[in-house]
Steps between C-alpha positions, in 0.01 A plus 500: 500500500464298187206263488625149571236362275600714209886443550421125503304545175805683345743230625290216389469638150852622462582278200210661323613849590853425397392339173281804419774752600780328301265462191428875524867580535579292190233661286524856618717711267592730795679213664721352223823509721325341798364236282848393392594397851501125557168355587638344824627839613166659438311221684752525795420874512127438528557235767706755694214741486250244628735384766545847635142602491405337836804609690467865375129497594599386845756782528804283506798490286443825320871623517609174354246506232592867413878389464397208284298726274787756486728210393240395249497856352876484473481168329237628248732795415786260445276285282425821297119472572355848481375632845147562347481135398598388859229721650250381224576141590403548865192702391403198277538261780301722733217531241479122465463470879226767481325318220507172698341672807231651281428174311526262784409717799192391667409839652122489586472695828611853569783356715623277221495789257684707751763228542538472121548880468748500799700217346527687169629822695754298681612316193537834337724615795701178480567542135584877548756394763650246254511756218668766714778274609539355146531865361753582781722205413476573128588864540782431731650257238442758227675781707780253584547409125484869396770587774719228372463612139564856597812398705629304200435789254704747711800278587820651400665319206827346606749448222759235521838607610769515235809330609 
């Protein structure tokens, strides 16, 4: 189980995490397409991650979350954001959460250190879950677009009838 104290720490510092992640995305040459998305959309995305962390940790709503991230993958494909940038964006957000835990964490006892490590492991699993579903949605949209393109390329040419 995720440490309630550390989840509260993450949630109470979410604006700082979001600001750091968005700043990193805007400066990172490996996220140029992602950085072109509207600021409001990026903030909404980070809020969605925050809002799903607790329910995911409690084991609820995972199927719905998976579907939402598959839809997000499809959307990112339609927005022409490269898949690597989508994954990198989630990795950046996760790293900012880890940074906060390391900087603000108050681990002093063995139990607190264990809770911190356990939280990091579970956060990693949460982000792995998000990434897998995002990639599934992105690749499904890519296959669908390739199928449509292939079908269009092999359509018989119909000439107008001469009357």
